[in-house]
C-alpha positions as CSV (number, residue, x, y, z in Angstrom):
1,M,0.0,0.0,0.3
2,T,1.5,3.7,-0.8
3,V,0.0,6.6,1.0
4,V,0.7,9.9,-0.9
5,I,0.1,13.0,0.7
6,I,-1.1,16.5,-1.0
7,W,-0.9,19.5,0.7
8,D,-1.1,22.5,-0.5
9,N,1.0,22.3,-3.7
10,S,3.4,19.8,-2.9
11,V,2.9,16.2,-3.2
12,F,4.8,13.1,-0.9
13,I,4.5,9.8,-2.1
14,K,5.9,7.0,0.0
15,P,5.5,3.0,-1.2
16,E,5.0,0.6,1.5
17,N,9.3,-0.5,1.4
18,G,10.4,2.9,-0.7
19,T,11.6,6.3,-0.3
20,W,9.5,9.4,-0.2
21,K,9.1,11.2,-3.0
22,R,8.0,15.0,-3.5
23,G,6.8,17.2,-6.7
24,E,5.3,20.5,-6.7
25,F,2.0,20.8,-9.0
26,T,0.0,24.2,-9.9
27,R,-3.0,22.5,-11.3
28,I,-4.5,19.1,-10.2
29,E,-3.2,17.9,-13.6
30,D,0.2,18.1,-13.1
31,A,-0.2,16.4,-9.1
32,A,-1.9,13.5,-11.5
33,D,1.4,13.5,-14.3
34,L,3.6,13.0,-10.9
35,L,1.9,10.5,-9.1
36,R,1.2,8.4,-12.7
37,D,4.9,8.4,-13.1
38,N,6.0,6.9,-9.4
39,L,3.0,4.8,-9.0
40,P,3.0,1.4,-10.0
41,G,-0.3,-0.1,-12.0
42,G,-2.6,-1.7,-10.1
43,E,-1.7,0.0,-6.4
44,M,-3.5,0.1,-3.6
45,V,-3.4,4.1,-1.7
46,R,-4.5,5.8,1.2
47,M,-4.1,9.4,0.6
48,I,-4.4,12.7,2.6
49,Y,-5.8,15.5,0.2
50,D,-5.3,18.8,1.5
51,P,-4.4,21.2,-1.4
52,E,-5.6,24.9,-1.1
53,S,-8.8,24.4,-2.8
54,L,-10.0,22.0,0.3
55,I,-11.8,24.5,2.9
56,T,-11.8,23.4,6.8
57,E,-14.4,25.4,8.4
58,L,-16.1,25.5,11.8
59,E,-19.9,24.9,11.7
60,E,-22.6,23.6,14.0
61,A,-24.5,20.6,12.8
62,P,-26.7,18.0,14.1
63,K,-25.6,14.5,15.4
64,G,-25.7,12.2,12.1
65,G,-24.3,10.9,9.1
66,R,-23.2,12.3,5.7
67,K,-26.9,12.8,4.7
68,I,-28.2,14.5,7.7
69,V,-25.1,16.5,7.5
70,A,-25.9,17.9,3.8
71,L,-29.2,18.9,4.7
72,A,-28.5,21.0,7.4
73,L,-25.6,22.5,5.6
74,A,-26.3,22.0,2.0
75,D,-27.8,25.9,2.0
76,R,-24.4,26.8,3.0
77,H,-21.8,24.5,0.9
78,A,-22.4,24.3,-2.9
79,A,-20.0,20.8,-2.4
80,L,-22.5,19.3,-0.4
81,T,-24.5,18.7,-3.2
82,S,-22.3,18.5,-5.8
83,E,-21.0,15.3,-7.9
84,T,-17.9,16.4,-9.3
85,Q,-16.5,18.2,-5.5
86,V,-15.5,16.3,-2.5
87,W,-16.5,17.0,1.2
88,G,-16.6,15.5,4.7
89,F,-16.5,16.4,8.6
90,Q,-15.0,15.1,12.0
91,P,-17.5,13.5,14.4
92,Q,-19.3,15.8,16.0
93,W,-19.0,17.0,19.4
94,A,-21.6,18.3,21.9
95,M,-21.1,22.6,22.1
96,P,-20.5,23.4,26.3
97,G,-23.9,25.4,27.2
98,K,-25.5,24.7,24.2
99,V,-27.8,22.2,23.0
100,T,-26.3,21.7,19.1
101,Y,-22.9,19.9,18.0
102,A,-20.4,21.3,16.1
103,T,-17.7,19.6,13.5
104,F,-14.8,20.8,11.3
105,L,-16.7,20.7,7.5
106,H,-14.2,19.8,4.9
107,T,-15.8,21.2,1.5
108,E,-13.6,21.4,-2.1
109,S,-14.2,24.7,-3.3
110,S,-13.7,23.2,-7.3
111,T,-13.6,20.4,-9.1
112,G,-9.9,18.4,-8.5
113,F,-9.9,14.9,-6.8
114,I,-12.3,13.3,-9.1
115,L,-10.3,14.2,-11.9
116,L,-6.7,13.0,-9.7
117,R,-9.0,9.6,-9.2
118,D,-10.9,8.9,-12.5
119,R,-7.0,9.5,-14.6
120,L,-5.2,7.2,-11.6
121,E,-7.9,4.9,-12.8
122,R,-7.5,4.8,-15.7
123,D,-4.1,5.0,-16.4
124,L,-2.8,2.7,-13.7
125,Q,-5.4,0.8,-12.4
126,V,-5.1,2.1,-9.3
127,H,-7.8,1.6,-6.5
128,I,-7.9,4.5,-3.7
129,E,-9.2,3.1,-0.5
130,G,-9.2,6.5,1.5
131,V,-9.1,10.3,1.1
132,W,-8.7,12.4,4.7
133,P,-7.5,15.8,5.1
134,L,-4.6,16.5,7.3
135,L,-7.1,17.4,10.2
136,T,-8.5,13.4,10.8
137,P,-4.9,11.9,11.2
138,A,-4.3,14.9,13.9
139,M,-7.2,14.1,15.6
140,Q,-6.1,10.5,16.4
141,L,-4.3,11.8,19.8
142,R,-7.2,11.3,22.2
143,Q,-8.5,14.6,23.8
144,E,-6.9,15.0,27.8
145,R,-8.3,16.9,30.8
146,V,-6.6,20.2,31.1
147,R,-3.8,20.1,28.5
148,A,-3.4,20.6,24.7
149,T,-2.6,17.2,22.5
150,L,-1.2,17.9,19.3
151,T,-0.2,17.0,15.9
152,I,2.5,19.3,13.8
153,V,3.4,18.5,10.6
154,H,6.5,20.3,9.2
155,D,7.7,20.3,5.4
156,A,10.9,22.1,6.4
157,Q,12.0,22.3,2.7
158,H,9.4,24.7,1.7
159,G,7.8,26.5,4.7
160,N,4.7,24.6,5.5
161,V,3.3,23.6,9.1
162,Y,0.1,22.4,10.2
163,I,-1.5,22.5,13.2
164,G,-4.2,20.0,14.9
165,G,-5.9,18.7,17.5
166,F,-7.4,19.9,21.1
167,Q,-6.6,22.8,22.7
168,Q,-5.8,22.7,26.5
169,N,-9.7,24.3,27.2
170,G,-11.0,21.2,25.0
171,E,-11.5,23.3,21.6
172,R,-10.5,22.0,18.5
173,M,-7.7,23.6,16.4
174,S,-7.0,23.5,12.5
175,V,-4.5,25.6,11.5
176,K,-2.1,25.8,8.7
177,L,1.2,28.2,8.2
178,K,3.0,29.2,5.2
179,H,6.6,31.4,5.4
180,L,9.4,30.8,3.3
181,D,11.5,32.6,6.3
182,P,12.3,30.1,8.8
183,A,12.7,32.7,11.6
184,R,9.0,34.1,11.0
185,L,7.2,30.7,10.0
186,W,8.8,29.1,13.7
187,S,7.5,32.7,15.5
188,E,4.1,32.5,14.0
189,L,4.3,28.7,15.2
190,F,4.9,29.6,19.0
191,E,2.3,31.8,19.0
192,V,-0.2,29.4,18.1
193,L,1.1,26.8,20.3
194,R,0.6,29.6,23.3
195,S,-2.5,30.1,22.5
196,A,-3.9,26.4,22.6
197,G,-2.4,26.5,26.1
198,V,1.3,24.9,25.6
199,S,3.7,25.8,28.1
200,L,6.7,27.7,26.4
201,G,9.5,29.5,28.8
202,E,8.2,30.5,32.2
203,D,4.9,29.2,31.5
204,R,3.3,27.3,34.7
205,R,0.6,25.4,32.9
206,I,0.5,21.8,32.6
207,G,2.6,20.6,29.7
208,A,0.9,19.7,26.4
209,R,1.4,16.1,24.6
210,I,2.9,17.2,20.9
211,H,4.0,14.7,18.3
212,F,5.9,16.6,16.0
213,Y,6.3,15.2,12.1
214,S,8.7,16.6,10.1
215,T,10.2,15.9,6.4
216,G,13.6,16.2,8.2
217,T,14.8,14.1,10.8
218,A,14.5,14.4,14.2
219,E,18.0,15.9,14.9
220,Q,17.4,18.5,11.6
221,T,14.6,20.0,13.4
222,E,15.8,20.6,16.9
223,Q,18.7,22.2,15.6
224,A,16.4,24.5,13.2
225,C,13.9,25.2,16.5
226,P,14.6,28.2,18.5
227,Y,12.2,27.0,20.6
228,W,12.8,23.4,20.8
229,K,14.4,23.2,24.2
230,D,11.6,25.1,26.2
231,L,9.2,22.4,24.2
232,S,11.1,19.8,25.2
233,Q,11.7,20.7,28.9
234,Q,8.0,21.8,29.3
235,N,6.0,19.2,27.5
236,D,5.6,15.9,26.6
237,L,7.1,16.3,22.9
238,Q,7.7,13.7,20.6
239,A,9.9,14.3,17.2
240,A,8.9,11.7,14.5
241,T,9.4,11.5,10.5
242,L,7.1,11.3,7.5
243,D,7.2,7.5,8.0
244,Q,5.5,7.4,11.0
245,F,3.2,9.6,10.0
246,A,2.7,7.5,6.6
247,Q,1.7,4.8,9.5
248,V,-0.7,6.5,11.6
249,V,-2.5,7.0,7.9
250,R,-2.2,3.4,6.8
251,K,-4.3,2.6,10.1
252,L,-7.3,5.6,9.7
253,P,-10.6,3.9,9.1
254,V,-11.8,3.9,6.1
255,N,-15.8,4.8,7.1
256,H,-14.4,7.6,8.9
257,P,-16.9,10.7,8.3
258,S,-14.3,12.6,6.5
259,N,-13.6,10.0,4.0
260,L,-13.3,12.8,1.0
261,A,-14.1,9.5,-1.7
262,K,-17.1,8.8,0.1
263,A,-19.0,12.1,-1.6
264,L,-18.5,10.7,-5.1
265,P,-21.1,8.8,-6.6
266,G,-19.7,5.5,-7.6
267,D,-20.1,2.9,-9.9
268,W,-21.8,0.4,-7.9
269,R,-24.6,-0.7,-10.6
270,I,-22.1,-1.8,-13.2
271,D,-20.0,-3.3,-10.8
272,G,-22.5,-4.7,-8.8
273,L,-23.9,-6.4,-12.3
274,L,-20.9,-7.1,-13.2
275,K,-19.8,-9.0,-10.1
276,G,-23.2,-10.7,-10.2
277,I,-22.9,-12.1,-13.4
278,T,-19.3,-13.3,-12.4
279,A,-21.4,-14.8,-9.5
280,L,-23.5,-16.4,-12.0
281,A,-21.2,-18.3,-14.1
282,A,-19.3,-19.7,-10.9
283,A,-22.8,-21.0,-9.3
284,T,-23.4,-22.3,-12.5
285,V,-20.5,-24.2,-13.1
286,V,-21.1,-25.7,-9.5
287,L,-24.4,-26.4,-9.9
288,I,-23.4,-28.4,-13.5
289,A,-20.5,-30.6,-11.3
290,V,-23.0,-31.4,-9.1
291,I,-25.5,-32.8,-11.2
292,Y,-22.8,-34.6,-13.5
293,G,-21.3,-36.4,-10.2
294,F,-24.9,-37.7,-9.6
295,G,-25.7,-38.8,-13.7
296,I,-29.0,-36.7,-13.3
297,Y,-28.6,-35.5,-16.9
298,S,-25.9,-36.4,-19.9
299,L,-22.3,-34.5,-19.1
300,N,-22.8,-33.6,-22.9
301,T,-25.7,-31.4,-23.0
302,R,-24.8,-29.9,-20.0
303,K,-21.5,-29.0,-21.4
304,Q,-23.1,-27.5,-24.3
305,A,-25.2,-25.5,-22.4
306,L,-22.1,-24.1,-20.0
307,V,-20.3,-22.8,-22.7
308,K,-23.5,-21.6,-24.7
309,E,-23.9,-19.4,-21.5
310,Q,-20.2,-18.7,-20.4
311,L,-20.1,-16.7,-24.4
312,A,-23.4,-14.9,-23.2
313,L,-21.8,-13.6,-20.3
314,A,-18.7,-13.0,-21.5
315,E,-20.7,-11.0,-24.2
316,Q,-22.4,-8.7,-22.1
317,N,-19.6,-8.5,-19.4
318,R,-17.9,-6.8,-22.5
319,H,-20.7,-4.5,-23.0
320,L,-21.0,-3.7,-19.7
321,T,-17.1,-2.8,-19.6
322,A,-17.9,0.1,-22.4
323,N,-20.6,1.3,-20.8
324,H,-18.6,1.6,-17.7
325,Q,-15.9,3.4,-19.4
326,E,-18.7,5.7,-21.3
327,I,-19.9,6.9,-17.9
328,L,-16.2,7.6,-16.7
329,N,-15.2,9.4,-19.7
330,L,-18.8,11.8,-19.3
331,K,-17.6,12.3,-15.7
332,L,-13.8,13.6,-16.7
333,L,-15.9,15.6,-19.3
334,Y,-18.0,16.9,-17.2
335,G,-15.7,17.7,-14.2
336,S,-13.2,19.6,-16.7
337,D,-13.5,23.4,-17.7
338,V,-15.6,23.3,-20.6
339,G,-19.0,24.4,-19.6
340,W,-20.6,21.1,-18.5
341,A,-21.4,22.8,-14.9
342,S,-24.5,24.9,-16.8
343,P,-27.7,24.4,-16.2
344,G,-29.2,21.0,-17.8
345,R,-26.6,19.5,-18.5
346,A,-25.4,17.8,-15.5
347,E,-28.7,16.3,-15.9
348,L,-28.4,14.9,-19.1
349,L,-25.7,12.9,-18.0
350,R,-27.4,11.3,-15.2
351,A,-30.6,10.8,-17.7
352,L,-28.3,9.4,-20.2
353,A,-26.4,7.0,-17.9
354,G,-29.8,5.3,-17.5
355,A,-31.0,5.1,-20.6
356,I,-28.6,3.6,-22.8
357,P,-29.7,-0.4,-23.3
358,L,-27.3,-3.0,-22.7
359,N,-27.0,-3.5,-26.4
360,A,-26.0,-0.4,-27.5
361,S,-23.2,1.9,-26.2
362,A,-23.1,6.0,-27.2
363,T,-20.4,6.9,-28.9
364,E,-20.6,10.8,-29.2
365,L,-22.6,13.3,-26.9
366,V,-22.7,16.9,-28.4
367,V,-24.2,19.9,-26.5
368,D,-23.3,23.6,-28.0
369,E,-24.2,26.6,-26.1
370,S,-27.7,27.2,-27.0
371,G,-28.5,23.8,-25.4
372,S,-29.3,21.8,-28.6
373,F,-27.8,18.4,-28.1
374,R,-27.1,15.5,-30.7
375,L,-26.5,11.6,-29.1
376,S,-24.8,9.2,-31.1
377,G,-24.3,5.6,-31.0
378,L,-24.4,2.3,-32.1
379,F,-26.7,-1.0,-31.2
380,W,-24.3,-4.3,-31.0
381,Q,-26.5,-6.8,-32.6
382,T,-29.5,-5.6,-35.2
383,S,-31.9,-7.1,-37.4
384,E,-33.4,-6.6,-40.7
385,K,-36.9,-5.8,-38.3
386,D,-35.2,-3.7,-36.6
387,S,-36.4,0.1,-36.7
388,V,-36.4,3.5,-35.2
389,K,-39.2,2.4,-33.7
390,T,-38.2,-0.3,-32.1
391,L,-35.0,0.7,-30.7
392,V,-34.2,4.7,-31.0
393,K,-37.6,5.2,-29.5
394,P,-37.0,3.5,-26.0
395,I,-34.1,5.2,-25.5
396,E,-35.7,8.6,-26.2
397,Q,-38.8,7.9,-24.2
398,S,-36.5,6.9,-21.2
399,L,-34.1,10.2,-21.8
400,K,-38.2,11.9,-21.3
401,T,-39.2,10.1,-18.6
402,N,-35.6,10.9,-16.8
403,L,-35.2,14.4,-18.0
404,P,-38.7,15.8,-18.2
405,T,-37.2,19.3,-19.1
406,L,-35.7,17.4,-22.6
407,V,-37.3,18.1,-25.7
408,V,-36.1,15.3,-28.5
409,G,-36.9,15.8,-32.0
410,S,-38.3,12.3,-33.2
411,D,-38.4,13.6,-36.7
412,R,-34.8,14.1,-36.8
413,S,-33.7,10.4,-35.0
414,L,-32.1,8.3,-37.2
415,F,-30.8,4.4,-37.4
416,E,-28.6,2.4,-40.0
417,P,-30.0,-1.3,-39.6
418,K,-27.1,-2.6,-41.7
419,T,-24.6,-0.9,-39.5
420,G,-26.6,-0.2,-36.0
421,R,-25.7,3.1,-36.0
422,F,-28.3,5.5,-34.3
423,S,-28.3,9.3,-33.8
424,I,-30.7,11.5,-31.2
425,S,-31.4,15.2,-31.5
426,G,-33.0,17.9,-28.9
427,F,-32.3,20.7,-27.3
428,L,-32.6,21.5,-23.0
429,N,-35.3,23.7,-22.1
430,K,-33.9,25.8,-20.0
431,D,-37.6,27.0,-18.9
């Protein structure tokens, strides 16, 4: 399993038995290139995803799961209803003196992670098991009474610091600092720690528990930090490297509510159907073996039936895989900066995903600025009896059922019996 950390505009990659590799990016597409060049195919990945586009805010929210939080906060955060932006939250806690709960809400301000995920899945067949913000591993330290319990992650080479955890008064905190001047960065860190209740210098408060993870060695950190001696004398300070931080990430629970990957619509319908087909084929083999063993049916007859059924299942599997790839391609188009976020177009994509039958594939979808669209596709098996009425009309009807504002020009629908090609035209009624 490989651990990947995306922090502001930096990418850190740590294979199971390898060394850390680091790169910088300006757009998420560049991060995908860095990962693609350094990840082996078929790898299982756990990721910390905290770029500048991921916003962490303290919010009041009712106790409950993702659906409840989305209903409560969707009117203030567009990401909670988006199919292309990720979001998550920390487990809610009771607010002192109030009957409500609070949480740290993490929302993506622009489409990014879905492009990264789909590209890695497409090019490398990488499986991303879980994606969490920096605050989640920072909160793995348990809160202790009357003293601060904090996690600090320090990018020594590029002037980044993250502080998360529990302050002395019990309040949660999540703070990012960035400064290229090391003296200025350490000074700002010093002030944040002091405000969180960490004992420094002559301060007589109860010492804090601090886990300090750095891209450098413990010795380099001690030499660079002008306050290290005071911190280590007054507090329970543990210096560690990113290797230990990666071990914390490897132990994070996948079902944690801050797992950002849970925000994206999955492809479970297609995957489940493929698994069902595979299970059906396996069950058929077992059944035939039992029948053969007891002599109920003739071996030759059942063997021929099995081969025939397996060929049919393989053909269905091929069509489903093609449709699966079509849906991924449509997601990439929708998530990119080409205008697909305009009203009605997301609904058209969802309607299209459920309208194409198993014996057909969509090959092209064109929507212009006025809302006019043209869908082209191909039926895999046709006969001379097939026509626009028998094959194309059901697709038109399904599109109009799933998207009532869609207007289909039925008189312009085409079908070629010899090639199986078809097309449907119309426009998105914005009214």
